FIPA-698255 format. One line per field, with one value per residue (C-alpha): residue in one letter; y, x, z; residue number from 0. Coordinates in Angstrom, 2 decimals, always signed. Last residue first. Layout:
r <- c(A; ...)
v <- c(Y; ...)
u <- c(X; ...)
w <- c(Z; ...)
k <- c(NUM; ...)
END
This chain:
r <- c(P; V; R; V; R; K; S; A; L; W; L; N; T; L; D; F; E; R; K; E; L; A; Q; A; T; V; M; R; A; I; D; P; H; N; N; N; Q; S; L; H; A; L; V; V; F; R; A; Q; G; D; F; S; R; E; F; F; N; G; A; V; E; N; S; L; H; G; Q; K; S; M; I; R; Q; K; L; F; W; P; Y; P; G; S; K; L; M; E; L; D; H; N; S; E; L; V; I; A; D; C; G; K; L; R; Q; T; V; L; E; T; M; H; G; L; D; T; V; H; A; I; S; L; G; N; A; R; F; R; F; A; M)
v <- c(+188.35; +190.05; +187.68; +188.96; +187.98; +187.09; +189.69; +190.40; +190.31; +193.41; +194.37; +198.18; +198.25; +196.03; +198.99; +197.14; +197.09; +194.56; +191.88; +192.69; +191.77; +188.10; +187.71; +189.55; +187.16; +184.04; +185.68; +186.96; +183.57; +181.85; +184.35; +184.14; +180.35; +177.99; +174.73; +174.70; +178.37; +178.82; +182.29; +183.94; +187.17; +188.66; +192.43; +194.35; +198.14; +200.50; +198.53; +199.41; +196.75; +194.93; +191.65; +188.69; +187.02; +187.73; +188.84; +186.00; +183.47; +184.56; +184.08; +180.66; +179.69; +180.85; +178.60; +179.80; +177.91; +175.19; +174.78; +174.57; +171.86; +172.05; +172.67; +169.90; +167.41; +168.26; +167.71; +164.25; +163.38; +164.01; +167.15; +166.81; +168.30; +166.68; +167.72; +171.05; +171.96; +171.07; +173.17; +176.25; +177.46; +180.25; +183.14; +184.89; +188.27; +191.75; +194.11; +197.89; +200.68; +198.41; +199.05; +195.42; +193.14; +192.60; +191.13; +188.59; +187.67; +187.08; +185.06; +182.77; +182.49; +179.20; +177.85; +181.10; +181.14; +184.72; +187.79; +191.35; +194.15; +197.88; +200.74; +204.41; +207.42; +208.30; +204.77; +201.55; +198.04; +194.89; +191.54; +188.01; +185.01)
u <- c(+154.05; +150.72; +147.84; +145.10; +141.67; +139.19; +136.72; +133.42; +130.49; +128.36; +124.70; +124.51; +123.98; +121.01; +119.01; +116.51; +112.91; +112.11; +111.12; +114.38; +116.19; +115.16; +116.11; +119.38; +120.20; +119.89; +121.57; +124.56; +125.31; +124.95; +127.17; +129.83; +130.08; +129.86; +131.17; +134.88; +135.87; +133.42; +131.90; +132.80; +130.94; +127.88; +127.82; +124.56; +124.38; +121.46; +120.27; +116.73; +114.78; +113.64; +115.16; +113.17; +111.43; +113.23; +116.60; +116.71; +115.55; +118.35; +120.98; +119.53; +119.48; +123.04; +124.08; +125.04; +127.95; +128.45; +127.47; +123.77; +124.70; +125.27; +129.03; +129.26; +127.45; +129.69; +132.72; +131.50; +130.71; +134.25; +134.62; +134.91; +131.57; +128.21; +126.53; +128.37; +127.48; +123.84; +123.73; +125.35; +127.78; +129.06; +126.64; +127.86; +126.34; +127.87; +124.98; +125.03; +122.88; +121.53; +118.01; +117.16; +120.19; +120.00; +116.49; +117.59; +120.57; +118.27; +115.80; +118.62; +119.95; +121.77; +125.32; +126.84; +130.28; +129.69; +127.63; +129.01; +126.59; +127.11; +125.35; +125.84; +125.16; +128.82; +129.70; +127.78; +129.13; +127.05; +128.80; +127.70; +129.94)
w <- c(-135.00; -135.81; -136.36; -138.64; -137.51; -140.22; -141.37; -139.65; -142.05; -142.43; -142.50; -142.62; -146.41; -145.59; -144.26; -142.05; -143.27; -140.51; -143.05; -144.84; -141.62; -141.79; -145.45; -144.80; -141.94; -144.10; -147.11; -145.11; -143.59; -146.97; -148.78; -146.06; -146.42; -143.49; -142.10; -142.85; -142.49; -139.63; -139.32; -136.01; -136.70; -138.38; -137.90; -137.58; -137.59; -137.00; -134.00; -132.90; -134.79; -131.63; -132.77; -131.42; -134.36; -137.63; -136.29; -133.76; -136.34; -138.70; -135.98; -135.14; -138.83; -139.45; -136.58; -133.12; -131.58; -129.01; -125.35; -126.20; -128.67; -132.45; -132.08; -129.46; -131.70; -134.66; -132.43; -131.34; -134.99; -136.24; -138.41; -142.20; -143.24; -144.02; -140.75; -140.61; -144.19; -143.51; -140.33; -141.87; -139.28; -137.08; -137.31; -134.16; -133.47; -133.39; -132.64; -133.04; -131.61; -128.90; -127.58; -126.96; -127.03; -123.26; -123.58; -126.19; -124.01; -121.03; -123.13; -124.13; -127.66; -128.06; -128.31; -127.03; -128.57; -129.74; -128.77; -128.91; -128.07; -128.67; -126.89; -127.65; -125.40; -124.92; -123.84; -123.29; -123.89; -123.94; -123.74; -124.49; -124.36)
k <- c(128; 127; 126; 125; 124; 123; 122; 121; 120; 119; 118; 117; 116; 115; 114; 113; 112; 111; 110; 109; 108; 107; 106; 105; 104; 103; 102; 101; 100; 99; 98; 97; 96; 95; 94; 93; 92; 91; 90; 89; 88; 87; 86; 85; 84; 83; 82; 81; 80; 79; 78; 77; 76; 75; 74; 73; 72; 71; 70; 69; 68; 67; 66; 65; 64; 63; 62; 61; 60; 59; 58; 57; 56; 55; 54; 53; 52; 51; 50; 49; 48; 47; 46; 45; 44; 43; 42; 41; 40; 39; 38; 37; 36; 35; 34; 33; 32; 31; 30; 29; 28; 27; 26; 25; 24; 23; 22; 21; 20; 19; 18; 17; 16; 15; 14; 13; 12; 11; 10; 9; 8; 7; 6; 5; 4; 3; 2; 1; 0)
END
């Protein structure tokens, strides 16, 4: 899913459960003030993790989730540098580690001279009874 919200002169994008970054999504992220982007899994952790192979294949497919590497590649190659805030979201508890996700994206954003104090990780949902 990919959404872009505009209000009061600000634009925020929220991209999760995408599977791959399309050219259309890349274009729609241009000019955003903030981007929330899925960084679901570390590919090696997923491959060696506890999930059955069919599920691993779905997660890695175009109908799956964005990996840390795909998120990092977007910020290194396609990001227009306009967003002042970046939030990594939908990190897998079993197939990722917050430090790995942050490191991959931080390395890409450093090349863009992005203020890394504005790179955040979304926290887990809290369910209210």
